[in-house]
C-alpha positions as protocol buffer text, in pm:
chain_id: "A"
residue {
  index: 1
  type: MET
  ca { x: 326 y: -3110 z: -735 }
}
residue {
  index: 2
  type: ILE
  ca { x: 282 y: -2750 z: -855 }
}
residue {
  index: 3
  type: ASN
  ca { x: 541 y: -2503 z: -719 }
}
residue {
  index: 4
  type: GLN
  ca { x: 376 y: -2212 z: -537 }
}
residue {
  index: 5
  type: ILE
  ca { x: 520 y: -1859 z: -521 }
}
residue {
  index: 6
  type: LYS
  ca { x: 588 y: -1761 z: -171 }
}
residue {
  index: 7
  type: PRO
  ca { x: 410 y: -1446 z: -47 }
}
residue {
  index: 8
  type: GLN
  ca { x: 747 y: -1291 z: 58 }
}
residue {
  index: 9
  type: TYR
  ca { x: 912 y: -1359 z: -279 }
}
residue {
  index: 10
  type: ALA
  ca { x: 608 y: -1212 z: -475 }
}
residue {
  index: 11
  type: SER
  ca { x: 571 y: -915 z: -262 }
}
residue {
  index: 12
  type: ASP
  ca { x: 941 y: -835 z: -252 }
}
residue {
  index: 13
  type: LYS
  ca { x: 955 y: -860 z: -637 }
}
residue {
  index: 14
  type: PHE
  ca { x: 629 y: -658 z: -683 }
}
residue {
  index: 15
  type: ALA
  ca { x: 750 y: -389 z: -454 }
}
residue {
  index: 16
  type: MET
  ca { x: 1076 y: -347 z: -632 }
}
residue {
  index: 17
  type: GLY
  ca { x: 891 y: -332 z: -954 }
}
residue {
  index: 18
  type: LEU
  ca { x: 659 y: -61 z: -814 }
}
residue {
  index: 19
  type: SER
  ca { x: 955 y: 141 z: -712 }
}
residue {
  index: 20
  type: LEU
  ca { x: 1094 y: 127 z: -1055 }
}
residue {
  index: 21
  type: ALA
  ca { x: 756 y: 225 z: -1199 }
}
residue {
  index: 22
  type: CYS
  ca { x: 752 y: 527 z: -970 }
}
residue {
  index: 23
  type: VAL
  ca { x: 1091 y: 632 z: -1107 }
}
residue {
  index: 24
  type: LEU
  ca { x: 1006 y: 573 z: -1464 }
}
residue {
  index: 25
  type: HIS
  ca { x: 672 y: 755 z: -1441 }
}
residue {
  index: 26
  type: CYS
  ca { x: 812 y: 1050 z: -1255 }
}
residue {
  index: 27
  type: PHE
  ca { x: 1106 y: 1103 z: -1487 }
}
residue {
  index: 28
  type: PHE
  ca { x: 1015 y: 956 z: -1828 }
}
residue {
  index: 29
  type: VAL
  ca { x: 630 y: 987 z: -1878 }
}
residue {
  index: 30
  type: PRO
  ca { x: 655 y: 1378 z: -1914 }
}
residue {
  index: 31
  type: SER
  ca { x: 921 y: 1341 z: -2178 }
}
residue {
  index: 32
  type: PHE
  ca { x: 720 y: 1074 z: -2346 }
}
residue {
  index: 33
  type: LEU
  ca { x: 409 y: 1295 z: -2338 }
}
residue {
  index: 34
  type: ILE
  ca { x: 589 y: 1584 z: -2480 }
}
residue {
  index: 35
  type: LEU
  ca { x: 738 y: 1396 z: -2749 }
}
residue {
  index: 36
  type: SER
  ca { x: 416 y: 1214 z: -2853 }
}
residue {
  index: 37
  type: SER
  ca { x: 166 y: 1506 z: -2782 }
}
residue {
  index: 38
  type: GLY
  ca { x: 57 y: 1502 z: -3140 }
}
residue {
  index: 39
  type: MET
  ca { x: -30 y: 1150 z: -3169 }
}
residue {
  index: 40
  type: LEU
  ca { x: -209 y: 1115 z: -2819 }
}
residue {
  index: 41
  type: SER
  ca { x: -573 y: 1216 z: -2803 }
}
residue {
  index: 42
  type: VAL
  ca { x: -605 y: 1108 z: -2442 }
}
residue {
  index: 43
  type: SER
  ca { x: -407 y: 1256 z: -2152 }
}
residue {
  index: 44
  type: LEU
  ca { x: -367 y: 1089 z: -1819 }
}
residue {
  index: 45
  type: ASP
  ca { x: -372 y: 1309 z: -1505 }
}
residue {
  index: 46
  type: ASP
  ca { x: -14 y: 1293 z: -1381 }
}
residue {
  index: 47
  type: GLU
  ca { x: -94 y: 1340 z: -1011 }
}
residue {
  index: 48
  type: PHE
  ca { x: -362 y: 1068 z: -1039 }
}
residue {
  index: 49
  type: VAL
  ca { x: -112 y: 825 z: -1164 }
}
residue {
  index: 50
  type: HIS
  ca { x: 146 y: 922 z: -887 }
}
residue {
  index: 51
  type: LYS
  ca { x: -109 y: 886 z: -621 }
}
residue {
  index: 52
  type: LEU
  ca { x: -235 y: 556 z: -756 }
}
residue {
  index: 53
  type: LEU
  ca { x: 117 y: 411 z: -767 }
}
residue {
  index: 54
  type: VAL
  ca { x: 182 y: 515 z: -406 }
}
residue {
  index: 55
  type: LEU
  ca { x: -165 y: 370 z: -302 }
}
residue {
  index: 56
  type: VAL
  ca { x: -61 y: 48 z: -436 }
}
residue {
  index: 57
  type: ALA
  ca { x: 310 y: 53 z: -345 }
}
residue {
  index: 58
  type: VAL
  ca { x: 261 y: 150 z: 32 }
}
residue {
  index: 59
  type: PRO
  ca { x: 57 y: -165 z: 133 }
}
residue {
  index: 60
  type: ILE
  ca { x: 249 y: -412 z: -82 }
}
residue {
  index: 61
  type: SER
  ca { x: 583 y: -277 z: 45 }
}
residue {
  index: 62
  type: SER
  ca { x: 457 y: -270 z: 415 }
}
residue {
  index: 63
  type: PHE
  ca { x: 351 y: -626 z: 369 }
}
residue {
  index: 64
  type: ALA
  ca { x: 680 y: -742 z: 226 }
}
residue {
  index: 65
  type: LEU
  ca { x: 875 y: -571 z: 492 }
}
residue {
  index: 66
  type: ILE
  ca { x: 667 y: -703 z: 780 }
}
residue {
  index: 67
  type: LYS
  ca { x: 687 y: -1044 z: 647 }
}
residue {
  index: 68
  type: GLY
  ca { x: 1061 y: -1013 z: 593 }
}
residue {
  index: 69
  type: TYR
  ca { x: 1101 y: -910 z: 951 }
}
residue {
  index: 70
  type: LYS
  ca { x: 903 y: -1209 z: 1074 }
}
residue {
  index: 71
  type: TYR
  ca { x: 1080 y: -1451 z: 858 }
}
residue {
  index: 72
  type: HIS
  ca { x: 1440 y: -1324 z: 924 }
}
residue {
  index: 73
  type: LYS
  ca { x: 1410 y: -1172 z: 1271 }
}
residue {
  index: 74
  type: SER
  ca { x: 1627 y: -876 z: 1170 }
}
residue {
  index: 75
  type: SER
  ca { x: 1533 y: -507 z: 1131 }
}
residue {
  index: 76
  type: SER
  ca { x: 1844 y: -403 z: 938 }
}
residue {
  index: 77
  type: PHE
  ca { x: 1642 y: -331 z: 619 }
}
residue {
  index: 78
  type: LEU
  ca { x: 1333 y: -174 z: 800 }
}
residue {
  index: 79
  type: PRO
  ca { x: 1465 y: 181 z: 839 }
}
residue {
  index: 80
  type: PHE
  ca { x: 1543 y: 209 z: 478 }
}
residue {
  index: 81
  type: GLY
  ca { x: 1189 y: 84 z: 379 }
}
residue {
  index: 82
  type: ILE
  ca { x: 1013 y: 300 z: 636 }
}
residue {
  index: 83
  type: LEU
  ca { x: 1201 y: 613 z: 534 }
}
residue {
  index: 84
  type: GLY
  ca { x: 1141 y: 543 z: 158 }
}
residue {
  index: 85
  type: LEU
  ca { x: 782 y: 490 z: 215 }
}
residue {
  index: 86
  type: VAL
  ca { x: 735 y: 813 z: 423 }
}
residue {
  index: 87
  type: SER
  ca { x: 934 y: 986 z: 137 }
}
residue {
  index: 88
  type: LEU
  ca { x: 697 y: 857 z: -126 }
}
residue {
  index: 89
  type: ILE
  ca { x: 393 y: 956 z: 86 }
}
residue {
  index: 90
  type: SER
  ca { x: 540 y: 1304 z: 157 }
}
residue {
  index: 91
  type: ALA
  ca { x: 602 y: 1368 z: -209 }
}
residue {
  index: 92
  type: VAL
  ca { x: 234 y: 1286 z: -286 }
}
residue {
  index: 93
  type: VAL
  ca { x: 93 y: 1472 z: 23 }
}
residue {
  index: 94
  type: PHE
  ca { x: 284 y: 1791 z: -22 }
}
residue {
  index: 95
  type: GLY
  ca { x: 314 y: 1774 z: -400 }
}
residue {
  index: 96
  type: GLU
  ca { x: 461 y: 2014 z: -644 }
}
residue {
  index: 97
  type: SER
  ca { x: 272 y: 2314 z: -512 }
}
residue {
  index: 98
  type: ILE
  ca { x: 462 y: 2294 z: -175 }
}
residue {
  index: 99
  type: LEU
  ca { x: 792 y: 2111 z: -266 }
}
residue {
  index: 100
  type: GLY
  ca { x: 833 y: 2240 z: -622 }
}
residue {
  index: 101
  type: GLU
  ca { x: 880 y: 2018 z: -920 }
}
residue {
  index: 102
  type: PHE
  ca { x: 1241 y: 1935 z: -835 }
}
residue {
  index: 103
  type: GLY
  ca { x: 1169 y: 1868 z: -472 }
}
residue {
  index: 104
  type: GLU
  ca { x: 867 y: 1643 z: -548 }
}
residue {
  index: 105
  type: LYS
  ca { x: 1067 y: 1443 z: -801 }
}
residue {
  index: 106
  type: GLY
  ca { x: 1369 y: 1424 z: -576 }
}
residue {
  index: 107
  type: LEU
  ca { x: 1172 y: 1289 z: -281 }
}
residue {
  index: 108
  type: THR
  ca { x: 1006 y: 1055 z: -513 }
}
residue {
  index: 109
  type: LEU
  ca { x: 1331 y: 929 z: -642 }
}
residue {
  index: 110
  type: LEU
  ca { x: 1479 y: 908 z: -301 }
}
residue {
  index: 111
  type: GLY
  ca { x: 1181 y: 704 z: -167 }
}
residue {
  index: 112
  type: SER
  ca { x: 1175 y: 469 z: -460 }
}
residue {
  index: 113
  type: ILE
  ca { x: 1540 y: 401 z: -421 }
}
residue {
  index: 114
  type: LEU
  ca { x: 1520 y: 343 z: -52 }
}
residue {
  index: 115
  type: VAL
  ca { x: 1218 y: 111 z: -87 }
}
residue {
  index: 116
  type: ALA
  ca { x: 1380 y: -88 z: -363 }
}
residue {
  index: 117
  type: TYR
  ca { x: 1698 y: -109 z: -162 }
}
residue {
  index: 118
  type: SER
  ca { x: 1516 y: -225 z: 140 }
}
residue {
  index: 119
  type: HIS
  ca { x: 1352 y: -501 z: -47 }
}
residue {
  index: 120
  type: PHE
  ca { x: 1689 y: -604 z: -208 }
}
residue {
  index: 121
  type: LYS
  ca { x: 1855 y: -604 z: 134 }
}
residue {
  index: 122
  type: ASN
  ca { x: 1566 y: -815 z: 260 }
}
residue {
  index: 123
  type: TYR
  ca { x: 1631 y: -1062 z: -36 }
}
residue {
  index: 124
  type: LYS
  ca { x: 1997 y: -1082 z: 37 }
}
residue {
  index: 125
  type: MET
  ca { x: 1929 y: -1142 z: 415 }
}
residue {
  index: 126
  type: CYS
  ca { x: 1727 y: -1450 z: 301 }
}
residue {
  index: 127
  type: ILE
  ca { x: 2004 y: -1586 z: 99 }
}
residue {
  index: 128
  type: LYS
  ca { x: 2251 y: -1528 z: 387 }
}
residue {
  index: 129
  type: LEU
  ca { x: 2026 y: -1710 z: 619 }
}
residue {
  index: 130
  type: ASP
  ca { x: 1947 y: -1984 z: 351 }
}
residue {
  index: 131
  type: CYS
  ca { x: 1580 y: -1966 z: 446 }
}
residue {
  index: 132
  type: SER
  ca { x: 1306 y: -2076 z: 219 }
}
residue {
  index: 133
  type: CYS
  ca { x: 1071 y: -1779 z: 214 }
}
residue {
  index: 134
  type: HIS
  ca { x: 1212 y: -1687 z: -147 }
}
residue {
  index: 135
  type: ASP
  ca { x: 1217 y: -2028 z: -291 }
}
residue {
  index: 136
  type: ASN
  ca { x: 965 y: -2064 z: -580 }
}
């Protein structure tokens, strides 16, 4: 019998990975581009990548948070996840022109940390309840 990856497990892992990708993109891609500018002939639009990450992260994180709530019947992780997603969306909507570079990066970092924390807390809840939603 083939082991199937449970949707809750996969979505929590993927959402945490996307949060990490947001942080890495926001803080390290500009440095990488500056250091390697002589070697790169193609440049990606920074705002496009930021919007794309949020466009992918919001539905996946929402799915994982909703599934976690349905599985565990606890909303203890939901406020962190919702606040994190709102922060990520706000950073994209308002952007650097309104928030400034520091404000946009700070809001993105805060949102990413909150989203990752909510998925981690959801995972810990699963272990505590000894449920099978994260078994693979």
